[in-house]
N, C-alpha and C positions, 0 to 999 in steps of 0.2 A: 730120674730125667739125667740123663748124661749130657755132656757140656756139647757136641752135637748136633742131639736132637734139638736143642735146647736154641740152638742157634739155629736150627731148620724152623723151627715154629717163631721163632721171632723178626724171620727173613719174611714167612707167608703173612706174619699180620701187618707189617710194613708194606709190602706190594700191594695188598689189601686197602689199607687205608690210605695208599697214595694214591690209588685208581680213581679216579673221579668217577662219581654215580651220573649214569644216564637220568635224566630227569623225561617225565612221562610224557615231555611235549617233542624229547631230543629224537634226532633218526639213530637206529643202529648204524654204528659204524662197519662198517662192511672192510675187512683188510683183501687185500690185491696180491695176494702171494706171486712171490717173481717167479717167471716161466723157467721150467726146467731146462737147465742146458741139454742140449743136444749131443751126443759126442758120438761120433764118426767109429765105428768099429773096423772101419781099416786104418785106420790114423798109424797102430803100432808097425803093421808091413808096409805104408808107405814110408814111415820115417826111417824104417832096417835100409830101404830099396834107395832110396836117395842117399843116405851113410854112406853106402856101399859105391855109388856110382862116384860120390864126391873123394870117396878115399882112391878108387882105383880106375876110374873112369869107367868109358863104356863095353871096355873090355871086359871087363869083371861080371857085365851082364848080357845074358842069351836075350836073342831078339825079340822075342814076346816080355820082356821084361823092360826094356828100352820102349817096346811101344805102350805098356801099362801106364809108366810115368808121361808117356805124352798124354795119354785118356784120363790123367789125374785132375787136368784141367777142364775138361769138358764135366766130366763126372766126378764132380767133388765129395760126393758121398756112397758111388756105388764101387763093389769088388771091378777093378778094373783085369784084373789076372782070366778069369773066364774067357772075357771077348776080346782081349788081346790072344789069347792062345785060338780061340776060333779065327779069328781075324788072317790069322797066320796060315792055320790049316785051310782057309777055304780060297787063299791068293798065292799062298808058297811063300813068302819069304817077306821080309820088314818091307823093302824097297819096292814092291810090288801091290802091298798092301797102300803106299804112299803114292801109286801110281794108278790106284783102279780108280773108275770111272764113281764119282757119290751116289750115282743110284743104283750102284751093286753094293758098296760100302754098307748102307742103308738095308739090305738085305738080310746082314748081321742082326744079330738077335741083340740087340742093348744099344746099338750105333742109330744115333736121330739126325734128323739133317745138320743141327750145330757144330755135333760132333763129326761127321762125315768134313764139313765143311774146313774144319781146325786142322783136320788131318791134310788137307788137300791146303793149306797155308803152309804147313811145315814143309811139303813139298816144295812149295812154290819158294820158300825162303833159302832153302838149301840148294835149289838150281839157281836162285841169284847170287847165292854166295862162290861158288864155284864157277860161275859166268863172270864174276868180276875179276878172278885168276886170269882170266882172257883175254878180256875185251880192252882195246889198245895199247895187247902186247903181242909182239914177232912172233906169229902162230906157230910157225915150223920147229922156232924152237922151244915152241911149250906144247910140243906133239904129246906129251901124256894129258896136259891139263885139258887141251882141247876135247881128246876121249872121253875124261873122267865127265867134262861139260856135256858131252852129245848121249851118254850114257843116260848120266842124271836125268836129262832132258827126256829121251824117248824111249830108252831101254823098255819101260814098264806100261806104255801107251795101248793099248787094245785097239787102237786102228791106224794104219799106217800115215805115216806126216814125211813130209818131203820138204827139207829146212837147205839153207844156203849159208853160209858162211861168207861173207863177203870183206876183200884185204883189199889194201891200199896199196902202193908201189912198193910200199918197205913189209909187206906180207903184215902190216897189222889190222885186229879185226875193225872194223868198222860198223859191219852190220851183221845182224844174225837176225833170221828169217824164218817162218813156216811159211811156206809157200802155198802147198797143198796139200787137204788131210782127207786121207781115202776108204777105202775099207777094210777090213781084216789082212786082205791078201795081194792091194791095188791102190795104187797113188796116179791119179792122170798127172803127168807132166808134160807141159807147154815150153820148149825150146827159146821161141820169139819172147813167151812173158819173163824167160831167166835173163834172155840179154836185155830184154830194155829195163828190166829191173837193175842189173849191173851198170847198165848205162847213167842209170838219172842219178846213184852212189857214187859215179865216178870208180868203180872199181876197176882195178887191175887184173887181178885173181881173185877166184873163187874154191869155195869146197864144198861138193855135194856131200848131203847125207841124210839118210833115210832107216827106218826103222823095221823090222819084221816082227809084228809079234806072235810069230809062230817060237819066235825064238832063236833058230837058225840062219846067222848072218849070211850063208853062203850067196853070193849073187847069182840071181836066174839071168835067162836068155835074155827077159826084157829089159833087165835092169841093166846089162852090160850095152842093147843094141841102144836105149835111150840117153845112157852117156856118151857115148858115142856122137849121137843125133847134138847132144848140148854142145860137145867140143867143137863140133863141125862148123853150129851155127855162130860160135861167140871168138874163136881163133882168128876167122879175118880181122875182126878189131881189138886185135892185141889185147885180148883176155883169156887167160889161162888157167885151166884147169886144171888145180893143182892133187887133187885126189876124190875119189867118191866112196864114203866110209858107211856100208850097211851095220846097222847097229841090231845086235840081239840080246834075247836075257843071258844066252851064256857067252857072250864076248862079242868082238865086231867082226869084219872082214873090212881090207883095205884094196880095193883095186888097183891102185897102184903098186902095192905092196902083191897083189896078185899077178902082175904083167899084164893086167886085162885093158888097160889103157898106157 
């Protein structure tokens, strides 16, 4: 017998001798094996994506990859790449995904109510961040920030919204309100309601904003006529209309810039 074999035999004898024998009256001991740890098969891909974002920022990621990362939180154990790609294909762009109605988001396979809500929370957070850069600032000197905010807030809505930015005598934004929501191609606007709200807020100027869900920001004849009605209604009370901006997916149009008002 070799030294190793001898050692193994002694070890076996020791283990047998040191193990207490169960009596005829004792209950058999049942071991509780530790549950197997579930391994996320997507962990490696997610770590690489996060690292690329950490090293190079969002510019290093395609839109669907950034969307993938947002979906990580809602779908912790699911491959989110095909879902992200399906969302981009369905809605057209990252911004349009965030702007889509939750019911439409849930039509994409793999997107449940909680996931759709998470995407809407991200969209709201983005709007709030941009809005912070506009609120209580002199709007006319921060015009690009105003356009960025209006675009983030309205460009991807699937119904027309009529929004008013109310300004004080220093042209600082004191309120931003959606006055009406309409259909895909029309929003009812009531000049007396615009006037009433401007007086309630002690506004001395306003900027009118609405979106065209079709994507084309070109003002229609109805848009121009409605704007002139509002100007005529509030001008006698010393309230100015600085501009009427139309927001579309492809850009924006300024009625003041187009010399329509």
